[in-house]
C-alpha positions as CSV (number, residue, x, y, z in Angstrom):
1,M,49.1,38.9,-76.4
2,T,45.4,37.9,-76.0
3,P,43.6,38.0,-79.4
4,I,40.6,40.4,-79.5
5,L,37.9,39.0,-81.8
6,S,35.2,40.9,-83.5
7,F,31.7,39.7,-84.5
8,S,28.6,41.0,-86.1
9,V,24.9,40.2,-85.8
10,K,22.2,40.9,-88.3
11,A,19.2,42.8,-87.1
12,E,16.9,40.0,-88.2
13,E,18.7,37.6,-85.8
14,L,17.6,39.6,-82.8
15,K,14.5,38.5,-81.0
16,I,13.6,42.0,-79.6
17,E,10.6,40.4,-77.8
18,E,7.6,42.5,-77.3
19,A,7.2,41.4,-73.6
20,E,10.8,42.4,-72.9
21,V,10.3,45.9,-74.4
22,L,7.2,46.3,-72.3
23,R,9.1,45.2,-69.2
24,Y,11.7,47.9,-69.9
25,L,8.9,50.4,-70.2
26,G,7.7,49.4,-66.7
27,Y,4.4,47.8,-67.7
28,K,3.0,45.1,-65.6
29,R,1.2,42.3,-67.4
30,H,-2.3,43.3,-66.3
31,E,-1.7,46.9,-67.4
32,V,-0.9,46.2,-71.0
33,T,-3.5,46.9,-73.6
34,E,-3.7,45.5,-77.2
35,E,-3.0,49.0,-78.4
36,D,0.2,49.1,-76.3
37,K,1.3,45.9,-77.8
38,L,0.5,47.1,-81.3
39,I,2.5,50.3,-80.9
40,V,5.5,48.3,-79.5
41,R,5.4,45.8,-82.4
42,E,5.2,48.6,-85.0
43,T,8.1,50.4,-83.3
44,I,10.2,47.3,-83.3
45,A,9.5,46.7,-87.0
46,E,10.3,50.3,-87.8
47,L,13.6,50.3,-85.9
48,R,15.1,47.1,-87.2
49,A,16.5,48.8,-90.3
50,S,18.6,51.1,-88.0
51,I,20.1,48.3,-86.0
52,S,23.6,46.9,-86.7
53,G,24.7,44.5,-84.0
54,K,28.4,44.1,-83.5
55,G,31.0,43.7,-80.8
56,C,34.3,42.3,-79.7
57,F,35.6,40.0,-76.9
58,G,38.7,38.5,-75.5
59,R,39.6,35.7,-73.1
60,F,41.8,36.6,-70.1
61,P,43.2,35.0,-66.9
62,V,41.7,36.1,-63.6
63,S,42.5,35.4,-60.0
64,L,40.6,35.9,-56.8
65,S,41.8,36.5,-53.2
66,E,40.2,37.1,-49.8
67,G,38.4,40.4,-49.2
68,G,36.8,40.6,-52.6
69,F,40.1,41.4,-54.4
70,I,40.4,40.3,-58.1
71,E,43.4,40.4,-60.3
72,M,41.7,41.5,-63.5
73,P,43.6,41.7,-66.9
74,Y,43.8,45.5,-66.4
75,G,44.9,45.5,-62.7
76,K,43.9,44.6,-59.2
77,I,40.4,45.7,-58.1
78,Q,38.1,45.1,-55.2
79,S,34.5,43.9,-55.8
80,R,32.8,41.5,-53.4
81,D,29.8,41.1,-55.8
82,L,31.9,40.3,-58.8
83,S,34.1,37.9,-56.7
84,V,31.0,35.9,-55.8
85,N,30.0,35.8,-59.4
86,L,33.4,34.6,-60.5
87,K,33.8,31.9,-57.8
88,N,35.9,28.9,-59.1
89,C,36.9,30.9,-62.3
90,S,40.5,31.3,-63.4
91,E,39.5,32.8,-66.8
92,I,37.0,35.3,-68.0
93,Y,35.7,36.8,-71.2
94,L,35.6,40.6,-71.5
95,A,33.1,41.7,-74.1
96,A,31.7,45.0,-75.5
97,V,28.7,45.1,-77.8
98,T,26.5,47.7,-79.6
99,I,23.6,48.1,-81.9
100,G,25.3,50.9,-83.8
101,A,25.2,54.6,-84.4
102,G,22.2,54.2,-86.8
103,F,20.0,53.5,-83.9
104,D,21.2,56.6,-82.1
105,R,20.1,58.7,-85.1
106,A,16.7,57.0,-85.2
107,L,16.4,57.7,-81.4
108,R,17.3,61.4,-81.8
109,K,14.6,61.7,-84.5
110,A,12.0,60.1,-82.3
111,E,12.9,62.5,-79.4
112,K,12.1,65.4,-81.6
113,T,8.6,64.2,-82.4
114,S,7.2,62.4,-79.3
115,I,8.4,61.8,-75.7
116,A,6.3,58.6,-75.6
117,K,7.7,57.3,-78.9
118,A,11.2,58.1,-77.7
119,A,10.6,56.1,-74.5
120,I,9.5,53.1,-76.6
121,C,12.6,53.5,-78.8
122,Q,14.8,53.5,-75.7
123,A,13.2,50.3,-74.5
124,V,13.6,48.7,-77.9
125,G,17.3,49.6,-78.0
126,A,17.9,48.3,-74.5
127,T,16.3,45.0,-75.5
128,A,18.2,44.8,-78.8
129,V,21.6,45.3,-77.3
130,E,21.0,42.6,-74.7
131,D,19.9,40.3,-77.5
132,V,23.3,41.0,-79.2
133,L,25.0,40.0,-75.9
134,D,22.8,37.0,-75.6
135,I,23.9,35.7,-79.0
136,L,27.6,36.2,-78.1
137,N,27.0,34.5,-74.8
138,A,25.3,31.5,-76.5
139,R,28.3,31.1,-78.9
140,L,30.8,31.3,-76.0
141,A,28.7,28.8,-74.0
142,V,29.0,26.2,-76.8
143,A,32.8,26.7,-76.8
144,A,32.9,26.4,-73.0
145,E,30.9,23.2,-73.0
146,R,33.5,21.6,-75.4
147,E,36.1,22.3,-72.7
148,N,33.9,20.9,-69.9
149,C,33.2,24.3,-68.6
150,R,30.2,26.6,-68.2
151,L,29.8,30.3,-68.2
152,R,28.8,32.3,-65.2
153,P,26.1,34.9,-65.6
154,R,27.5,38.0,-67.2
155,Y,28.3,41.0,-65.1
156,S,28.6,44.6,-66.2
157,P,30.2,47.7,-64.7
158,G,27.6,49.6,-62.6
159,F,26.1,46.4,-61.1
160,G,26.5,45.9,-57.4
161,D,29.8,47.2,-56.2
162,Y,31.6,46.6,-59.5
163,R,31.9,50.3,-60.2
164,L,31.0,52.0,-63.5
165,D,34.5,53.4,-63.8
166,Q,35.8,49.8,-64.3
167,Q,34.8,50.4,-67.9
168,R,38.1,52.2,-68.3
169,G,39.9,49.1,-67.5
170,I,37.9,47.0,-69.9
171,F,38.6,49.5,-72.7
172,S,42.3,49.5,-71.9
173,V,42.6,45.8,-72.8
174,L,39.7,45.2,-75.2
175,N,40.0,48.4,-77.3
176,P,36.4,48.4,-78.4
177,E,36.8,51.6,-80.3
178,K,39.2,49.8,-82.8
179,H,37.4,46.5,-82.9
180,A,33.7,47.5,-82.7
181,G,33.4,51.3,-83.0
182,I,32.5,51.8,-79.4
183,T,33.9,54.7,-77.5
184,L,33.9,55.7,-73.8
185,V,33.3,59.3,-73.0
186,N,34.5,61.2,-69.9
187,T,31.2,60.7,-68.1
188,L,31.7,56.9,-68.4
189,I,28.9,56.7,-70.9
190,L,29.3,54.5,-74.0
191,A,28.8,55.7,-77.5
192,P,26.8,54.6,-79.5
193,E,24.3,55.0,-76.7
194,K,23.0,51.4,-76.8
195,S,26.3,49.7,-76.0
196,V,27.2,47.3,-73.2
197,T,30.4,46.0,-71.6
198,A,30.5,42.7,-69.6
199,V,32.6,40.2,-67.7
200,I,31.7,36.6,-68.2
201,G,33.4,34.0,-66.0
202,I,34.5,30.6,-67.4
203,E,33.9,27.9,-64.7
204,P,35.5,24.4,-65.1
205,L,32.8,21.9,-64.3
206,A,35.4,19.4,-62.9
207,G,36.7,21.9,-60.4
208,I,33.4,23.3,-59.0
209,K,33.6,23.6,-55.2
210,A,30.5,23.5,-53.0
């Protein structure tokens, strides 16, 4: 049986870059004022105390066949986009990460006071959860390099033709509820709200085909 490993990330380890938060908010560089930047910085500082990064991951075999068919650890699926992403890979990592329920509570509080503040909080949360995944990705990349491999860009359900309902399959083998406190509701939304699942291909450098 594939071991499922848990990990945690301290809030202070997360970059939560101002520019990335502004990007999520839809600002273009020339539109940003110093006041906008100040509000974002203050919101990031305010929300760090509510963030608790954690997640889980496992390493699994995968096989690809013509027509975009992929034998995933939870069954056979069809996704041409994911097939392209996983070219040359015979193994993948499945991962699920979150910034915790504390952030959800902070977000609900902001929604009661200001729509604008809530929007900034949403952007901060989106940036923070990607930072958690970035940290995991970096750790896995170091391990892959030792094996003369590299990681493919991570790919999440809902991207391209890799349907959002594939999260059910990821949950069936990864069990993020047990290992990271992440649940999947009937609408295919993750809870806590700022949580992400991802597929990360492991590509042997010696076996790369043109």
